C-alpha positions as CSV (number, residue, x, y, z in Angstrom):
1,G,18.3,0.6,-9.5
2,L,21.0,0.2,-7.0
3,E,23.8,0.5,-9.5
4,A,22.4,3.8,-10.8
5,H,22.1,5.1,-7.3
6,E,25.7,4.2,-6.5
7,S,26.9,5.7,-9.7
8,L,25.0,8.9,-9.1
9,M,26.3,9.1,-5.5
10,T,29.9,8.6,-6.6
11,D,29.5,11.4,-9.2
12,F,27.9,13.6,-6.5
13,N,30.6,13.0,-4.0
14,N,33.2,13.7,-6.6
15,G,31.5,16.9,-7.6
16,A,30.8,15.5,-11.1
17,L,27.1,14.9,-10.9
18,K,25.3,16.2,-14.0
19,Y,21.6,17.2,-13.9
20,V,20.9,15.3,-17.1
21,D,22.2,12.1,-15.5
22,L,20.1,12.6,-12.4
23,K,17.0,13.5,-14.5
24,N,17.4,10.4,-16.7
25,A,17.9,8.1,-13.7
26,T,14.8,9.5,-11.9
27,A,12.7,9.1,-15.1
28,D,13.8,5.5,-15.5
29,A,13.0,4.8,-11.8
30,L,9.6,6.4,-12.1
31,V,8.8,4.4,-15.3
32,S,9.8,1.2,-13.6
33,L,7.7,2.0,-10.5
34,T,4.6,3.0,-12.5
35,A,4.9,-0.1,-14.7
36,K,4.7,-2.3,-11.5
37,F,1.6,-0.4,-10.4
38,A,0.0,-0.8,-13.8
39,E,0.8,-4.5,-13.8
40,Q,-0.8,-4.9,-10.3
41,K,-3.9,-2.9,-11.4
42,K,-4.3,-5.2,-14.4
43,I,-4.1,-8.3,-12.2
44,I,-6.7,-6.9,-9.8
45,K,-9.0,-5.7,-12.7
46,D,-8.8,-9.1,-14.4
47,D,-9.9,-10.9,-11.2
48,K,-12.3,-8.2,-9.9
49,R,-14.9,-10.6,-8.7
50,R,-12.5,-12.5,-6.4
51,Y,-11.2,-9.3,-4.9
52,K,-14.7,-8.0,-4.2
53,D,-15.6,-11.3,-2.6
54,L,-12.4,-11.1,-0.4
55,I,-13.3,-7.6,0.7
56,K,-16.9,-8.6,1.5
57,A,-15.7,-11.6,3.5
58,S,-13.2,-9.6,5.5
59,S,-15.7,-6.8,6.1
60,A,-18.1,-9.4,7.6
61,D,-15.4,-10.7,9.8
62,I,-14.4,-7.2,10.9
63,R,-18.0,-6.3,11.6
64,K,-18.5,-9.4,13.7
65,R,-15.3,-8.7,15.7
66,A,-16.3,-5.0,16.2
67,Q,-19.7,-6.1,17.5
68,E,-18.1,-8.4,20.0
69,T,-15.7,-5.6,21.1
70,V,-18.6,-3.2,21.6
71,R,-20.5,-5.9,23.6
72,E,-17.4,-6.5,25.8
73,V,-16.9,-2.8,26.4
74,K,-20.6,-2.3,27.3
75,E,-20.4,-5.1,29.8
76,L,-17.2,-3.7,31.4
77,A,-18.8,-0.3,31.6
78,G,-22.0,-1.7,33.2
79,L,-24.1,-0.9,30.1
80,G,-24.8,-4.5,29.2
81,N,-28.5,-4.0,29.0
82,V,-28.4,-0.8,26.9
83,K,-29.4,-1.4,23.2
84,Y,-28.1,0.6,20.3
């Protein structure tokens, strides 16, 4: 993490940075990052129904708000009696 970054920057600034050290630190960071993604994916996959329900509920709220906005715009534009 931060320690590896500081160490690599120190080596770089001293002109002593080795490609192998940079490559290994990058690989370790990528493994750590992808492990977090895999963990989140598993959590979502294990509780798929709850997430689908949340998406459906938020979609309904968003749709309702969008319809209200369209209605307000039509009224402001003088098109309140036009149906779509």
